[in-house]
C-alpha positions as CSV (number, residue, x, y, z in Angstrom):
1,M,-0.3,0.0,-0.1
2,F,1.1,3.5,-1.0
3,K,-1.0,6.6,-0.3
4,I,0.0,10.3,0.1
5,D,-2.5,12.7,1.6
6,A,-2.4,16.5,2.4
7,D,-4.6,18.8,4.2
8,N,-4.5,22.1,6.3
9,I,-3.2,23.4,3.1
10,G,-2.3,27.1,2.9
11,W,0.4,30.2,3.0
12,L,2.1,31.3,6.1
13,E,-0.1,33.8,7.8
14,T,3.0,35.2,10.1
15,L,4.6,36.6,7.1
16,K,4.2,40.5,6.9
17,N,2.3,39.9,3.8
18,P,1.2,36.5,3.3
19,R,0.7,36.9,-0.7
20,E,4.4,37.2,-0.9
21,D,4.9,33.4,0.3
22,L,5.3,31.4,-3.0
23,C,5.1,28.1,-1.4
24,L,2.3,26.0,-0.1
25,H,2.3,24.7,3.2
26,G,0.6,22.0,5.1
27,H,0.3,18.8,6.7
28,A,1.5,15.7,4.8
29,T,0.6,12.0,5.7
30,V,2.4,9.1,3.6
31,I,1.5,5.5,4.3
32,I,4.1,3.0,2.8
33,G,3.0,-0.7,3.6
34,E,2.8,-0.7,7.6
35,K,4.7,2.7,8.1
36,R,3.3,6.0,8.4
37,F,4.9,9.3,8.1
38,E,3.4,12.6,9.2
39,Y,4.9,16.0,9.0
40,N,4.2,19.4,8.2
41,A,5.9,20.6,4.9
42,T,6.3,22.9,2.0
43,I,3.7,20.7,-0.2
44,S,4.3,22.6,-3.3
45,A,8.4,21.7,-3.0
46,A,7.6,18.2,-1.6
47,A,5.4,17.1,-4.6
48,L,7.9,18.6,-7.2
49,Y,10.6,16.4,-5.6
50,L,8.7,13.6,-5.5
51,L,7.7,13.8,-9.3
52,K,11.1,14.3,-10.0
53,T,11.8,10.9,-8.5
54,L,10.1,9.5,-11.5
55,T,13.1,10.6,-13.9
56,E,16.2,11.2,-11.5
57,D,17.8,9.3,-9.1
58,H,17.7,10.6,-5.3
59,H,20.9,11.3,-3.9
60,I,20.9,12.7,0.1
């Protein structure tokens, strides 16, 4: 089983002008088999890096 979910999506309200925040933030949940990972993340960047794994190897 592999599942990704994101909620509480929005922009950072702590900025002086939230409209200047170019990244979408939220709470991400990923389930891979029996393991569950949950974290607050920059959802837009996380999605981009996940898609890049389709064409590129990941190097830490």
